[in-house]
RODO-696108 format. One line per field, with one value per residue: residue in three letters; y, x, z of N, C-alpha, C, CB in turn. Coordinates in steps of 0.2 Angstrom, whole numbers. Glycine has a CB too. Layout:
<pts>
type	(ALA/...)
n.north	(Y/...)
n.east	(X/...)
n.up	(Z/...)
ca.north	(Y/...)
ca.east	(X/...)
ca.up	(Z/...)
c.north	(Y/...)
c.east	(X/...)
c.up	(Z/...)
cb.north	(Y/...)
cb.east	(X/...)
cb.up	(Z/...)
</pts>
This chain:
<pts>
type	(MET/ILE/LYS/LEU/ILE/LYS/SER/THR/PHE/TYR/ASN/GLU/LYS/GLU/THR/LYS/LYS/LYS/LEU/ILE/GLN/PHE/ILE/LYS/SER/ASN/SER/TRP/LEU/SER/PHE/GLY/LYS/GLN/CYS/GLN/SER/PHE/GLU/LYS/GLU/PHE/ALA/ASN/PHE/GLN/LYS/ARG/LYS/TYR/CYS/VAL/MET/VAL/ASN/SER/GLY/SER/SER/ALA/ASN/LEU/ALA/LEU/ILE/GLN/ALA/PHE/ILE/ASN/LEU/GLY/SER/LEU/LYS/GLN/GLY/ASP/PRO/VAL/GLY/PHE/SER/ALA/VAL/THR/TRP/SER/THR/ASN/ALA/MET/PRO/LEU/ILE/GLN/LEU/GLY/LEU/LYS/PRO/VAL/PRO/VAL/ASP/ILE/ASP/LEU/SER/THR/LEU/ASN/ILE/SER/SER/GLN/THR/LEU/LEU/ASP/THR/ILE/GLY/LYS/THR/LYS/ILE/LYS/ALA/LEU/PHE/LEU/THR/ASN/LEU/LEU/GLY/PHE/CYS/GLY/ASP/ILE/GLU/LYS/ILE/PHE/THR/LEU/CYS/LYS/LYS/ASN/LYS/ILE/LEU/LEU/LEU/GLU/ASP/ASN/CYS/GLU/SER/LEU/GLY/THR/ILE/TYR/LYS/GLY/LYS/LEU/LEU/GLY/ASN/PHE/SER/LEU/ALA/SER/THR/PHE/SER/PHE/TYR/VAL/GLY/HIS/HIS/MET/SER/THR/VAL/GLU/GLY/GLY/ALA/ILE/CYS/THR/ASP/ASP/GLU/ASN/LEU/ALA/THR/MET/LEU/ARG/ILE/VAL/ARG/ALA/HIS/GLY/TRP/ASP/ARG/ASN/LEU/SER/GLN/LYS/HIS/GLN/LYS/ASN/LEU/ARG/ASN/LYS/TYR/LYS/VAL/ASN/SER/THR/PHE/TYR/SER/ARG/TYR/THR/PHE/TYR/ASP/LEU/GLY/TYR/ASN/LEU/ARG/PRO/THR/GLU/ILE/GLN/GLY/PHE/LEU/GLY/ARG/VAL/GLN/LEU/LYS/TYR/ILE/ARG/GLU/ILE/ILE/ARG/THR/ARG/ASN/LYS/ASN/PHE/THR/GLU/LEU/ALA/LYS/SER/ILE/TYR/GLN/LYS/THR/ASP/MET/TYR/ILE/PRO/THR/LYS/TYR/GLU/HIS/ILE/ASP/PHE/VAL/SER/ASN/PHE/ALA/PHE/PRO/VAL/VAL/CYS/LYS/THR/GLN/GLN/ILE/ARG/ASP/THR/LEU/VAL/LYS/LYS/CYS/ALA/ASN/THR/ILE/GLU/LEU/ARG/PRO/ILE/VAL/GLY/GLY/ASP/MET/THR/GLU/GLN/PRO/PHE/TYR/LYS/ARG/ARG/VAL/VAL/LYS/SER/LYS/ASN/PHE/GLY/VAL/CYS/LYS/ASN/ALA/LYS/ILE/VAL/HIS/LYS/GLN/GLY/LEU/TYR/PHE/GLY/ASN/ASN/PRO/GLU/LEU/THR/LYS/ALA/GLU/LYS/ASN/LEU/ILE/ILE/LYS/THR/PHE/CYS/SER)
n.north	(-736/-733/-740/-749/-751/-744/-746/-757/-752/-737/-723/-732/-735/-731/-738/-752/-752/-750/-762/-772/-770/-773/-786/-792/-789/-795/-810/-816/-819/-824/-821/-808/-795/-784/-785/-784/-771/-764/-767/-759/-747/-745/-747/-735/-726/-729/-726/-735/-747/-760/-769/-783/-791/-799/-812/-807/-797/-805/-816/-809/-806/-820/-824/-815/-819/-832/-830/-824/-835/-844/-837/-838/-829/-830/-844/-859/-859/-847/-832/-820/-804/-797/-785/-784/-780/-783/-790/-807/-814/-808/-813/-827/-833/-834/-844/-854/-856/-861/-852/-843/-834/-818/-808/-790/-777/-763/-745/-736/-723/-722/-734/-742/-751/-744/-737/-739/-749/-759/-759/-764/-777/-783/-782/-793/-804/-810/-805/-810/-804/-791/-790/-777/-769/-756/-748/-745/-733/-726/-723/-726/-720/-723/-721/-721/-734/-741/-737/-744/-757/-758/-756/-767/-778/-783/-789/-778/-777/-771/-772/-765/-764/-757/-743/-736/-723/-714/-702/-700/-690/-685/-696/-710/-722/-739/-738/-738/-749/-765/-772/-771/-774/-774/-772/-774/-777/-777/-762/-758/-745/-745/-754/-770/-780/-793/-794/-790/-784/-784/-772/-767/-762/-770/-781/-794/-800/-796/-804/-817/-816/-817/-830/-837/-833/-840/-855/-859/-858/-851/-843/-830/-822/-810/-811/-811/-816/-828/-835/-835/-843/-855/-858/-860/-872/-880/-882/-884/-887/-882/-889/-893/-882/-873/-880/-882/-882/-871/-867/-866/-863/-856/-855/-840/-830/-815/-811/-805/-797/-792/-785/-775/-769/-763/-754/-745/-740/-735/-723/-715/-714/-704/-694/-702/-705/-692/-688/-697/-693/-680/-683/-690/-681/-671/-679/-683/-671/-668/-680/-685/-675/-679/-683/-688/-699/-707/-713/-704/-706/-703/-692/-681/-680/-686/-682/-684/-691/-706/-712/-728/-734/-727/-727/-730/-730/-734/-727/-737/-754/-754/-742/-744/-755/-749/-740/-749/-755/-743/-739/-749/-755/-742/-737/-746/-756/-762/-773/-767/-769/-785/-786/-790/-801/-812/-816/-823/-838/-847/-843/-846/-860/-864/-858/-858/-850/-838/-833/-823/-814/-808/-799/-792/-778/-766/-769/-778/-769/-762/-773/-776/-764/-757/-751/-749/-738/-736/-727/-720/-714/-710/-706/-695/-678/-677/-690/-690/-680/-687/-697/-690/-684/-696/-701/-691/-687)
n.east	(-94/-77/-67/-51/-47/-54/-55/-50/-40/-32/-40/-51/-62/-58/-46/-50/-57/-47/-40/-49/-50/-37/-35/-44/-38/-26/-17/-7/-4/4/20/29/31/24/27/41/43/37/46/57/52/48/60/66/58/61/74/84/95/91/76/66/52/39/27/22/24/28/34/44/53/56/62/73/81/84/91/103/108/110/120/130/133/125/123/117/112/118/117/104/98/82/68/59/46/36/30/24/30/42/50/48/55/68/68/63/73/83/91/97/86/87/79/78/75/64/64/54/49/49/45/53/69/83/100/105/97/101/115/114/110/120/130/128/126/133/128/125/118/106/89/80/65/56/44/27/29/39/55/70/86/92/103/114/113/116/130/135/132/141/153/153/153/140/127/116/98/83/66/54/41/30/33/35/40/43/55/71/83/86/85/77/68/72/83/95/101/109/99/81/64/47/29/14/2/-16/-22/-10/3/3/-7/-7/-16/-11/6/24/41/59/72/88/105/115/121/124/116/103/103/103/91/82/84/80/67/61/60/74/79/86/79/73/84/96/104/118/120/114/123/134/131/128/139/148/142/142/131/126/117/102/91/91/94/84/78/86/91/99/101/94/77/60/43/39/34/26/10/6/-5/-3/8/4/-6/2/10/0/-5/7/8/0/7/14/4/-4/5/7/-6/-7/3/-2/-14/-9/-1/-11/-19/-10/-6/-16/-20/-7/-5/-11/-4/-6/-13/-7/8/17/22/37/41/47/60/60/61/50/35/28/15/8/-1/-10/-2/-6/0/-4/-4/-7/-13/-26/-32/-30/-39/-51/-52/-53/-66/-73/-72/-78/-88/-87/-74/-62/-50/-34/-21/-4/4/11/13/23/34/40/31/22/13/19/33/36/35/45/57/71/72/85/95/104/97/88/73/62/57/51/45/35/27/21/15/5/-1/-4/-12/-18/-26/-33/-25/-29/-29/-42/-49/-61/-64/-74/-73/-60/-61/-70/-62/-52/-60/-64/-52/-47/-56)
n.up	(604/604/594/592/579/565/551/538/529/526/518/513/505/492/491/491/479/470/472/469/455/452/455/446/434/433/431/438/454/464/473/465/453/459/472/472/467/478/488/484/484/498/504/500/506/519/520/518/510/506/506/511/508/517/523/535/550/561/554/548/559/563/551/551/562/559/547/552/559/549/542/551/561/573/584/590/607/609/620/618/620/623/622/637/638/625/609/607/596/595/605/603/591/596/605/598/588/595/603/617/627/634/645/644/655/654/653/664/661/647/641/635/632/639/639/652/657/649/652/665/662/654/663/671/663/648/632/615/605/603/602/600/604/598/606/602/595/602/610/619/624/611/603/612/616/604/604/615/612/601/607/615/606/602/593/586/583/577/582/573/572/577/576/564/555/566/572/578/585/572/564/557/567/567/559/567/568/562/555/553/558/551/552/543/547/549/557/560/556/543/532/524/525/529/532/531/533/531/534/528/526/522/510/509/520/516/504/510/518/508/503/514/515/505/505/505/493/477/469/469/469/463/447/448/462/461/452/459/470/463/457/468/474/464/455/440/431/423/425/438/446/449/459/470/486/497/510/527/527/525/519/517/509/503/494/478/479/492/490/480/488/498/490/486/499/504/498/505/517/524/527/535/546/551/555/566/574/577/584/595/602/605/614/624/630/638/646/651/660/672/684/696/695/684/677/667/649/643/630/624/620/608/591/582/585/579/583/588/597/611/626/643/659/675/692/701/702/705/700/687/685/688/677/667/669/668/655/648/635/629/626/618/625/628/635/637/623/623/636/650/644/651/660/652/648/638/639/652/652/642/645/655/671/675/689/686/677/685/691/680/684/680/669/674/681/671/665/675/678/667/651/635/622/606/593/579/561/559/570/578/582/592/597/602/612/621/625/632/642/649/654/661/671)
ca.north	(-739/-731/-746/-749/-750/-743/-749/-761/-748/-729/-722/-739/-736/-730/-744/-758/-751/-751/-769/-776/-769/-776/-794/-793/-788/-799/-817/-819/-816/-826/-816/-806/-788/-779/-786/-782/-764/-762/-767/-754/-740/-745/-746/-728/-722/-730/-723/-741/-750/-766/-771/-789/-791/-806/-812/-804/-794/-810/-819/-805/-808/-826/-824/-811/-823/-838/-827/-823/-842/-847/-833/-840/-823/-833/-851/-862/-858/-840/-828/-815/-800/-794/-781/-788/-778/-783/-795/-813/-816/-805/-818/-834/-835/-835/-850/-859/-857/-864/-847/-842/-828/-814/-802/-784/-773/-757/-739/-735/-717/-722/-740/-745/-752/-739/-739/-741/-756/-764/-760/-768/-784/-786/-782/-799/-809/-808/-807/-810/-800/-788/-788/-772/-767/-749/-750/-740/-727/-722/-726/-724/-717/-729/-719/-724/-742/-742/-736/-749/-763/-758/-757/-774/-783/-785/-787/-774/-778/-768/-774/-758/-765/-752/-737/-734/-716/-711/-699/-698/-687/-684/-703/-714/-728/-744/-737/-738/-756/-768/-773/-769/-778/-770/-776/-771/-780/-772/-758/-755/-738/-746/-761/-774/-785/-797/-792/-787/-783/-782/-768/-767/-759/-776/-784/-802/-801/-796/-810/-823/-816/-819/-837/-839/-832/-845/-862/-860/-858/-845/-841/-823/-818/-807/-816/-812/-820/-835/-837/-836/-849/-861/-860/-863/-878/-884/-883/-882/-889/-878/-893/-894/-876/-870/-884/-883/-878/-869/-866/-867/-858/-857/-851/-833/-825/-812/-812/-799/-793/-788/-780/-770/-765/-759/-748/-740/-737/-731/-716/-711/-715/-697/-692/-707/-704/-685/-688/-701/-688/-675/-686/-692/-675/-668/-683/-683/-664/-668/-686/-686/-670/-682/-687/-691/-706/-710/-712/-701/-709/-697/-692/-674/-682/-688/-677/-684/-698/-709/-717/-734/-734/-723/-731/-727/-734/-731/-727/-743/-758/-752/-737/-748/-759/-745/-738/-755/-755/-736/-739/-755/-753/-735/-736/-752/-756/-768/-772/-763/-774/-792/-785/-793/-808/-817/-818/-827/-845/-850/-841/-849/-867/-865/-855/-859/-844/-838/-828/-818/-810/-804/-798/-786/-775/-761/-773/-781/-764/-761/-779/-776/-757/-753/-752/-744/-737/-735/-721/-721/-708/-709/-703/-689/-673/-679/-696/-688/-676/-692/-700/-685/-684/-702/-702/-685/-685)
ca.east	(-88/-71/-63/-44/-46/-60/-56/-44/-35/-33/-44/-53/-66/-53/-41/-54/-59/-41/-39/-54/-48/-30/-36/-48/-34/-19/-17/-1/-5/10/26/31/33/22/31/48/42/35/52/61/48/48/67/67/55/64/81/88/97/87/70/64/45/37/20/19/29/31/38/50/57/59/67/79/85/86/97/109/110/113/127/135/133/123/123/112/114/120/112/101/94/76/64/55/39/36/25/26/34/49/54/48/60/74/67/62/79/88/95/95/83/88/75/81/70/62/64/47/47/49/42/58/75/88/107/106/94/105/121/112/109/126/134/127/127/135/124/128/114/101/83/77/58/54/37/22/32/43/61/74/92/95/110/119/112/120/137/136/132/147/159/153/152/134/124/110/93/77/59/51/34/25/36/36/40/46/61/74/89/86/86/71/69/73/90/100/104/111/93/75/58/41/23/9/-5/-22/-21/-3/3/1/-10/-8/-20/-6/12/29/47/65/76/95/110/119/119/124/111/97/103/101/84/78/84/76/60/58/62/81/82/89/75/72/90/99/108/125/120/113/129/139/129/128/147/150/139/143/125/127/111/96/85/92/96/78/75/91/90/106/101/88/72/53/39/36/33/19/7/6/-10/0/13/0/-9/8/11/-6/-5/13/6/-3/10/16/-2/-6/9/6/-12/-6/7/-7/-19/-6/1/-17/-21/-4/-6/-21/-20/-1/-5/-14/2/-8/-16/-3/15/17/27/41/42/50/67/60/59/43/32/23/12/5/-7/-9/-1/-7/3/-7/0/-9/-17/-33/-33/-31/-45/-57/-52/-56/-73/-76/-72/-82/-93/-86/-68/-59/-44/-30/-14/1/7/10/15/30/35/42/25/17/14/24/39/37/36/50/63/73/74/91/96/108/93/84/66/61/52/47/40/30/23/18/10/0/-4/-4/-16/-18/-32/-31/-24/-29/-30/-49/-52/-64/-63/-78/-70/-54/-64/-73/-56/-49/-65/-64/-46/-45/-61)
ca.up	(606/601/592/591/572/562/544/536/525/525/512/512/499/486/491/489/472/466/473/464/448/451/455/439/428/434/431/442/461/469/473/458/451/463/479/471/467/484/491/482/487/505/506/499/511/526/519/518/504/504/509/509/510/519/524/542/554/565/550/548/565/562/545/552/566/555/542/556/561/542/541/556/566/579/584/595/613/611/623/615/624/620/627/641/636/618/607/608/591/596/609/601/587/600/608/592/585/600/606/624/627/640/645/646/657/651/657/665/658/640/640/631/634/640/640/659/658/645/656/671/660/652/669/674/659/642/626/608/601/606/598/603/602/598/607/602/592/606/610/624/621/607/601/617/616/598/606/620/608/596/611/618/601/603/586/587/579/580/580/572/569/580/576/557/554/571/570/584/583/565/561/557/570/562/556/571/569/556/552/557/555/551/551/539/549/550/563/561/553/536/531/518/529/533/528/535/529/535/530/530/521/521/504/511/524/511/500/514/519/502/503/520/514/500/505/505/486/475/463/469/469/457/443/451/468/459/449/465/474/459/456/475/476/458/452/434/427/424/427/445/449/452/465/474/492/499/517/530/525/526/514/521/504/502/488/474/482/498/487/477/493/500/485/487/506/505/495/511/524/527/530/541/552/553/559/572/578/580/589/601/605/608/620/629/634/644/650/655/666/678/687/703/693/679/675/660/645/640/622/622/617/601/586/579/587/575/588/586/601/617/632/650/665/681/698/705/699/707/696/680/685/688/671/662/670/666/647/645/630/627/623/618/629/628/639/633/619/626/643/652/641/656/663/648/649/633/641/658/650/638/647/662/674/678/694/683/674/690/689/676/689/677/664/678/683/665/664/680/679/660/646/629/618/599/590/571/558/559/577/577/587/597/601/606/618/625/628/637/648/652/657/666/676)
c.north	(-736/-737/-744/-747/-749/-746/-753/-757/-740/-728/-728/-739/-736/-736/-750/-758/-753/-759/-773/-776/-773/-783/-796/-793/-792/-806/-820/-815/-819/-821/-814/-798/-783/-779/-783/-774/-761/-762/-761/-747/-740/-744/-738/-724/-723/-728/-729/-743/-755/-767/-778/-790/-798/-806/-809/-801/-800/-815/-815/-806/-815/-827/-821/-816/-829/-836/-827/-830/-845/-844/-835/-834/-825/-840/-853/-861/-851/-836/-822/-811/-798/-790/-785/-786/-778/-788/-802/-816/-812/-810/-825/-837/-837/-842/-856/-861/-859/-859/-846/-835/-824/-808/-796/-779/-766/-751/-737/-728/-717/-729/-744/-746/-746/-741/-741/-748/-761/-765/-765/-776/-787/-786/-789/-805/-807/-810/-806/-805/-796/-786/-783/-770/-760/-749/-744/-734/-723/-726/-723/-720/-722/-727/-722/-731/-744/-742/-742/-756/-764/-760/-764/-780/-786/-784/-784/-775/-774/-771/-767/-758/-760/-745/-734/-726/-711/-708/-697/-696/-687/-691/-707/-720/-734/-744/-736/-744/-759/-770/-772/-773/-773/-775/-771/-774/-775/-768/-755/-748/-739/-753/-764/-780/-789/-795/-790/-786/-783/-777/-768/-764/-764/-780/-792/-804/-801/-802/-816/-822/-818/-827/-840/-839/-837/-851/-864/-860/-851/-841/-833/-819/-815/-812/-817/-816/-827/-838/-839/-843/-856/-863/-863/-870/-883/-887/-880/-883/-885/-882/-893/-887/-873/-874/-886/-879/-877/-869/-867/-861/-860/-854/-845/-828/-822/-813/-805/-794/-789/-783/-774/-766/-760/-753/-743/-737/-733/-724/-712/-711/-709/-694/-696/-705/-696/-684/-692/-697/-683/-677/-687/-686/-671/-672/-682/-676/-664/-674/-687/-680/-673/-686/-690/-698/-710/-708/-710/-705/-703/-698/-685/-675/-684/-683/-677/-691/-700/-714/-722/-734/-730/-727/-726/-732/-730/-732/-734/-747/-757/-747/-740/-751/-755/-742/-743/-755/-748/-736/-745/-752/-745/-734/-743/-752/-762/-768/-769/-769/-781/-792/-788/-800/-814/-820/-822/-834/-849/-849/-845/-857/-868/-863/-856/-852/-844/-832/-822/-812/-805/-804/-792/-782/-769/-764/-776/-775/-762/-767/-778/-769/-753/-755/-747/-744/-735/-728/-722/-715/-706/-707/-696/-684/-675/-685/-694/-684/-681/-695/-696/-685/-690/-703/-697/-683/-690)
c.east	(-82/-67/-56/-43/-53/-61/-49/-38/-37/-36/-47/-57/-62/-49/-44/-56/-53/-39/-43/-52/-41/-31/-40/-43/-27/-20/-12/-2/0/15/28/33/31/25/38/48/41/42/57/58/49/55/69/64/59/72/86/90/92/81/68/57/43/30/17/25/32/36/45/55/60/64/74/84/88/92/103/112/114/120/132/136/130/123/119/116/117/115/110/97/88/72/59/47/39/30/28/31/41/53/54/53/67/74/66/68/85/93/93/92/85/84/79/75/69/63/56/44/46/46/47/65/79/95/108/103/98/112/120/112/116/131/133/128/129/130/127/125/109/95/79/70/57/46/33/24/36/50/65/80/96/101/116/119/117/128/139/137/139/153/159/152/146/130/117/105/87/70/55/44/29/28/38/35/42/53/65/81/91/86/79/73/69/80/96/104/106/104/87/69/52/35/18/2/-10/-21/-15/-3/1/-1/-10/-12/-16/0/17/35/53/69/83/99/115/117/119/118/104/97/100/94/80/78/80/69/57/61/70/84/84/85/73/78/92/103/115/125/118/119/134/137/130/135/149/148/139/136/125/121/105/90/85/92/89/75/81/91/97/106/94/83/65/49/36/35/26/17/8/0/-7/5/9/-3/-3/10/6/-6/1/12/3/1/12/10/-4/-2/8/0/-11/-2/2/-11/-15/-4/-5/-19/-16/-4/-11/-20/-13/0/-8/-9/0/-11/-11/4/16/23/31/42/45/56/66/58/52/41/27/20/8/-2/-5/-8/-3/-5/0/-3/-1/-13/-25/-36/-34/-37/-51/-58/-55/-63/-77/-77/-76/-88/-93/-80/-64/-52/-40/-24/-9/5/6/12/22/30/37/36/20/18/19/31/41/38/42/57/65/75/81/92/99/103/89/77/66/56/48/42/34/25/18/13/4/-4/-5/-10/-15/-25/-29/-30/-24/-31/-38/-53/-55/-63/-68/-76/-64/-56/-67/-67/-53/-54/-65/-58/-44/-50/-61)
c.up	(601/600/591/584/569/555/543/533/527/518/509/506/492/485/488/482/468/466/469/457/447/451/448/433/428/435/436/449/466/468/466/458/456/470/478/470/474/488/490/485/494/507/505/504/518/526/520/511/501/509/507/512/512/521/531/545/559/560/548/553/565/557/547/557/563/550/546/558/554/541/546/561/573/578/590/602/615/615/619/619/620/625/631/640/628/616/607/603/590/600/606/597/591/603/603/589/589/603/614/626/634/640/648/649/654/656/658/661/650/637/635/634/634/640/647/660/654/649/662/668/658/658/673/670/652/637/620/604/605/601/601/600/603/599/606/599/596/606/617/621/617/604/606/617/610/600/610/616/604/601/614/613/601/596/588/582/582/577/579/570/571/579/569/557/560/570/577/583/576/561/562/562/565/558/560/572/562/552/556/554/556/550/547/541/550/557/564/556/546/535/524/520/533/529/533/530/534/530/533/525/520/516/506/515/520/507/504/516/514/501/509/518/509/500/506/498/484/470/463/470/463/453/446/457/466/456/454/469/470/458/463/476/469/455/445/429/428/427/435/449/452/458/469/480/496/507/520/529/527/519/518/515/504/495/484/476/488/495/484/483/497/496/486/494/507/502/500/517/527/530/536/547/555/558/566/577/582/585/595/605/609/615/626/633/639/648/654/660/672/681/694/701/688/679/668/656/642/633/620/619/610/596/583/581/582/579/586/590/607/623/639/655/671/687/702/700/699/702/689/680/685/681/666/663/667/658/644/641/627/623/623/620/628/633/634/629/622/633/644/649/646/660/659/649/644/636/647/657/647/640/654/665/676/683/691/680/679/687/685/679/685/672/668/680/677/664/669/680/672/656/640/626/611/597/582/568/557/565/575/583/593/601/605/613/623/629/634/643/652/657/662/671/682)
cb.north	(-747/-725/-749/-755/-757/-735/-743/-767/-749/-725/-718/-741/-730/-724/-745/-759/-744/-747/-771/-774/-762/-774/-796/-789/-781/-796/-820/-818/-818/-833/-819/-807/-786/-781/-793/-785/-762/-766/-774/-753/-740/-751/-750/-726/-725/-737/-717/-746/-752/-772/-766/-795/-788/-809/-819/-809/-789/-815/-821/-797/-807/-831/-820/-805/-825/-841/-821/-819/-846/-845/-826/-841/-817/-830/-854/-869/-863/-836/-826/-817/-794/-800/-775/-786/-771/-786/-793/-818/-816/-798/-818/-835/-831/-830/-850/-856/-851/-868/-840/-843/-828/-812/-803/-781/-771/-756/-733/-735/-712/-721/-740/-741/-758/-734/-733/-736/-756/-761/-753/-767/-784/-782/-777/-799/-814/-811/-803/-817/-803/-781/-795/-765/-771/-745/-751/-739/-723/-722/-725/-729/-715/-730/-712/-721/-744/-738/-730/-750/-764/-751/-752/-775/-787/-783/-794/-767/-785/-760/-779/-754/-772/-754/-737/-738/-714/-715/-693/-705/-691/-681/-707/-717/-729/-745/-731/-736/-761/-775/-781/-762/-784/-765/-778/-771/-784/-776/-762/-760/-736/-744/-761/-776/-789/-805/-787/-792/-777/-789/-760/-774/-753/-780/-783/-803/-796/-789/-811/-823/-809/-816/-839/-835/-825/-842/-866/-866/-861/-846/-845/-821/-822/-801/-814/-805/-817/-835/-832/-830/-848/-860/-854/-858/-878/-890/-880/-885/-896/-875/-900/-898/-871/-870/-890/-882/-882/-863/-859/-867/-856/-853/-856/-831/-829/-804/-814/-801/-798/-793/-783/-773/-769/-764/-751/-744/-743/-734/-716/-714/-719/-693/-692/-714/-705/-680/-691/-707/-685/-672/-693/-696/-670/-668/-690/-684/-659/-669/-692/-686/-664/-686/-682/-687/-705/-708/-719/-694/-713/-698/-693/-670/-687/-694/-678/-684/-697/-712/-712/-740/-741/-717/-733/-725/-734/-735/-721/-741/-766/-750/-731/-752/-764/-739/-736/-761/-755/-731/-739/-759/-754/-731/-731/-755/-754/-770/-779/-759/-773/-797/-789/-793/-808/-815/-812/-825/-849/-847/-834/-849/-869/-862/-847/-864/-842/-836/-831/-820/-814/-798/-798/-787/-771/-756/-779/-784/-757/-761/-785/-777/-753/-754/-751/-745/-732/-738/-717/-727/-708/-715/-703/-690/-666/-681/-701/-683/-671/-696/-702/-678/-682/-708/-704/-679/-684)
cb.east	(-88/-68/-66/-40/-43/-61/-57/-46/-35/-26/-39/-57/-71/-50/-38/-60/-62/-35/-39/-61/-47/-26/-41/-53/-33/-15/-16/6/-12/12/31/26/32/14/31/51/36/30/56/62/41/45/72/64/47/64/82/85/104/92/64/69/40/41/18/16/27/25/35/48/53/53/64/78/81/80/95/108/105/108/125/142/130/115/130/111/120/121/115/98/97/71/61/56/37/43/23/21/31/49/51/41/62/75/60/57/81/92/95/101/75/96/69/85/71/56/68/45/53/56/36/60/79/86/111/102/87/107/123/105/105/129/133/119/120/142/117/128/111/103/80/81/53/56/37/19/26/41/66/77/97/90/111/117/105/119/138/130/126/148/158/148/158/130/122/111/91/77/55/55/32/24/42/31/33/46/61/75/95/92/92/69/63/68/89/97/98/115/93/74/57/42/20/11/-4/-29/-23/3/10/7/-17/-1/-24/-7/11/31/46/69/73/98/114/120/124/131/110/98/110/106/83/80/92/78/59/58/60/83/77/96/68/67/96/104/109/127/115/107/132/140/122/124/151/148/132/147/119/133/109/94/87/98/99/72/71/98/85/108/104/89/73/50/34/42/33/20/0/4/-16/4/17/-6/-12/14/12/-13/-5/19/2/-10/16/19/-8/-5/16/5/-17/-2/12/-11/-22/1/4/-23/-22/2/-7/-28/-20/5/-9/-20/8/-13/-22/-6/20/18/24/48/35/50/71/54/64/43/29/26/8/9/-10/-14/6/-15/11/-14/-1/-13/-16/-34/-28/-25/-45/-55/-45/-52/-75/-72/-64/-85/-100/-86/-63/-59/-45/-27/-12/6/14/15/10/30/40/48/21/19/7/23/40/31/30/49/63/79/69/96/99/113/88/87/62/59/56/52/44/33/27/22/14/2/0/2/-24/-12/-37/-36/-17/-34/-28/-53/-46/-72/-65/-85/-68/-49/-69/-77/-51/-48/-72/-65/-41/-44/-68)
cb.up	(605/604/586/593/569/561/539/531/518/526/507/518/499/486/498/493/471/469/481/465/446/457/461/438/427/440/424/439/463/467/477/453/444/465/481/464/462/488/490/474/484/508/502/492/512/527/523/523/504/505/508/512/505/525/523/546/559/567/543/547/572/560/539/556/573/551/539/562/563/537/540/553/563/580/584/594/614/604/630/608/626/617/622/649/639/615/599/608/585/599/616/598/581/605/612/587/580/596/602/629/627/640/649/641/665/647/655/672/660/637/636/625/630/646/638/664/656/638/658/674/654/646/674/677/658/640/627/605/595/610/596/603/605/592/615/608/591/614/604/629/627/601/599/624/615/593/609/625/603/593/617/623/601/609/583/588/577/577/585/567/571/587/580/552/553/578/566/589/587/564/563/551/576/557/551/578/572/558/549/558/559/545/558/532/555/550/568/558/553/531/534/515/524/533/523/540/525/536/531/531/524/528/499/515/530/507/497/520/521/495/504/526/510/493/499/508/481/472/464/474/472/458/436/454/473/454/444/470/476/453/454/480/479/459/457/430/428/417/425/447/444/446/462/471/497/496/519/538/518/532/511/525/497/503/488/466/485/502/481/473/499/501/478/486/511/501/489/512/523/522/524/539/551/547/555/570/574/574/586/599/600/603/618/626/629/641/645/650/664/676/688/706/689/672/677/659/639/644/619/628/622/601/580/571/594/568/593/587/603/617/633/651/665/682/702/712/701/714/695/679/691/693/668/664/677/668/645/651/633/633/627/610/636/621/641/638/617/622/647/660/636/661/666/640/648/626/642/663/646/631/645/663/679/672/700/678/669/691/696/668/695/673/661/685/685/658/666/687/684/657/649/624/621/595/592/569/551/556/582/576/585/594/595/602/616/621/623/634/645/647/652/661/673)
</pts>
């Protein structure tokens, strides 16, 4: 069986050896210096000013939306667009925090929102923000989406949990928006077992994210930001200052174990994404030639594809179902991410459908006719050959 994931970490034996030594030699394992060092190193890799590490990519999405509510950029009832094909915890925070989720259909050729699908949406309903998902290492014409959002005063955010390292028009995905989220869950480009982050160039947002991450208090802020908050709220006593809660928050802190693992795995990240790119390119050259069976995913417009998993959208549901049977006990398959979110039970229960939104027809095709298999740095030549043979014969 060719599994989606072969190991917990890249260079697992050496990583585990380093982890055991770290745990043995460190008495402090709650959030601390390792996490703070990782934040600086990851921000440098992503070419952003600030990184706020949290305990998962899902928490990163939740923290980001809560931070904008705390800052007053979003308020309850505001309509917020999101990619119709995404993961559940991209849409869930919008519902949980009292916003109005607006599904935006994807372009079938890229599996991502395009400027046209966004235009179709905002032509029917106004949105205050767009939480865009860069799906599986791909993107649409995100520079045009950025321009549209700027023109229409739409707050643009990126869920970049599946696209770490992808470069489009000379810029890393995750850097087209005010802020972007990342996941370091097992099987993602970089694993800290559980873990995530938010990156931004906005100092006020980064400060609020740190408040949201830790109960609403100021303990992990710089002295400058602590002083500003304490003066504003007249918190003068050291006795009270460490237990004053300034805004709505959660406990989303990572541990020093996650921070340490992040620093170790970050040393391998360029090697990891190069291998993923090589695997994807080799497989795509064969599989996407089968245009009688599949709708190929367009990627030639992207400078460098840091692929998360290999998507296959079949021409019919029957072809998809045949492939699922064919790969049983040979190649592990899954639906394309979470499929069409509007088809998920939680969404149907919690969100009142609006005629203005229409049907996300391309998302439904992906939901019914799509699947993906794993792309990881440990795929062997024999395994890639077997995948090609299975999908091309």
